[in-house]
C-alpha positions in Angstrom: 5.2 8.9 8.2 7.0 5.8 9.4 9.9 6.1 11.8 13.3 5.2 10.4 13.7 2.3 12.8 10.6 0.6 11.4 11.8 0.7 7.8 14.1 -2.1 6.5 14.7 -0.8 3.0 13.3 1.5 0.3 10.8 0.0 -2.1 8.4 0.7 -4.9 5.2 -1.0 -6.0 2.8 -0.1 -8.8 -0.5 -2.1 -9.3 -2.9 -1.4 -12.2 -6.2 -3.3 -11.9 -9.8 -3.3 -12.9 -11.9 -2.0 -10.0 -13.8 -5.1 -8.9 -15.1 -6.0 -5.4 -13.4 -9.4 -5.6 -10.0 -7.7 -5.9 -10.3 -5.8 -2.6 -9.0 -8.5 -0.3 -6.4 -9.6 -2.8 -4.9 -6.1 -3.2 -5.0 -5.5 0.6 -3.1 -8.8 1.2 -0.6 -8.1 -1.5 0.1 -4.6 -0.2 0.5 -5.9 3.4 3.0 -8.6 2.2 5.0 -6.0 0.3 5.1 -3.7 3.3 6.1 -6.6 5.6 9.3 -6.8 3.6 10.0 -3.0 3.8 8.7 -2.3 7.4 9.7 -4.3 10.4 6.5 -3.5 12.3 3.7 -5.9 11.1 1.1 -3.7 12.9 2.2 -0.6 10.9 2.2 -2.6 7.6 -1.4 -3.8 8.4 -2.5 -0.2 9.1 -1.2 1.0 5.8 -2.6 -2.0 4.0 -6.0 -1.2 5.6 -5.8 2.3 4.3 -5.0 1.0 0.8 -7.9 -1.4 1.0 -10.2 1.6 1.7 -8.9 3.3 -1.4 -9.5 0.1 -3.4 -13.1 0.0 -2.2 -13.5 3.7 -3.2 -12.1 2.9 -6.6 -14.8 0.2 -7.0 -17.6 2.6 -5.9 -16.5 5.7 -7.8 -14.3 4.7 -10.7 -15.8 5.2 -14.1 -13.3 3.1 -16.0 -10.8 0.3 -15.7 -7.1 0.8 -15.1 -7.2 2.0 -11.4 -3.6 2.4 -10.1 -2.0 2.1 -6.7 1.5 3.3 -6.2 3.5 2.7 -3.0 6.9 4.2 -2.6 9.1 4.1 0.5 12.0 6.5 0.6 14.4 8.2 3.0 13.5 11.7 3.9 16.2 13.2 6.1 16.2 11.1 9.3 12.8 9.6 8.7 11.3 7.5 6.0 8.2 8.4 4.1 5.6 6.0 2.7 
């Protein structure tokens, strides 16, 4: 959970990709840039992007088909925001 003060705005992102090693860095950088717009804390955006990168790596290792999907959604939940 991200504190309300860190979040600039709500957002939504969906990426569908073929799980390939060469996409790991690209997806991580894209997610980090997306979160940089929604979250004022670059450190927090980097932490979430790193977690997404780990998930991308797992999709490459364990996926049995193409069409892996990442969905990021930021929304207001009472006084906090949830990512």
